[in-house]
N, C-alpha and C positions, 0 to 999 in steps of 0.2 A: 503493499500499500503505499510506499515510499515515492513520492515525486518531489523533483527540486533539481539542483545543479551539483553535480559531484565536482569537486575542484579538479582542474588540470592537473596532471601528473599522478592522480591517484587512479586506481585500477577502474575503469569504466568513466573515466573522466568525461563530463560534458553534460548536457540534460538528459534527465531521466523522465519518462511518464509511464504509467501504468496503462497498458493497451488492451489488457483483458484480465478479468479475474474469475476464480475458479478453483477447481480440484484437480489433482492428478492422482494416478495409481499406475503402479508398474504391473505389466501383465506376466512379468517372470522375475527371477531373482536379479535384483539390480546390479549387484557387484559381477556376477557371474556374465551377465549380459554386456556390460560395459567392457570387460576384459575380452569378450568374444569379438566385440564391434558390432554387436547388433541388439538395441536396446528397444522392446516396444512397451509402450504406456498408453494409458487412455486419459483424455481431458473432458472435463466437464466445466465449461467456461462459458461466458457470456456471448463470445464470439466464436472460439474454437472448442469442437466437440469431437468424440469418436477416438478411434485407434490411431496412432502414430508411430514411426519407427525412426530412431537415428540409427545409421549405419556407417560405420569408418570406412574411409578410402584407403586402399593401400598407397605407399608412397611411390612417386614416380622414380624412375631410375635417376640416381645421383640426388634426390631430395633427401633432405635430414629425415631420419628413421623416426626422431623424436617428435616430428611436426604431425599432429593429428588434425585431419581434415575430416569432418562429419557432414553428411546430408540427412535433411529431414524429409520423410515421406509421410504422406497422409494414406492410411489404409482405405480399400475399399469397404465401405460400410454404410448404414443408414445416415451417417452425418456427412457422407461425401456429397459434392456437388456435381452431379453427373451430367449437367447439360452441355 
């Protein structure tokens, strides 16, 4: 529920707004899923709902192995916009 400006130089520095509010619940063991690179969860928010998945991308050749890029996918469910 925090909105305001985080000072420059601090983690996440800049303006901060609350875009959505609600709850979330993991669909599997959180630690195991994050280690494997596929984390599924459900959102029940005012704007976002249904199943979602974070999936970790493998590093490109020559890319830092510690760099972790993730993609967020919406699962096909009743909360999907199928138009």
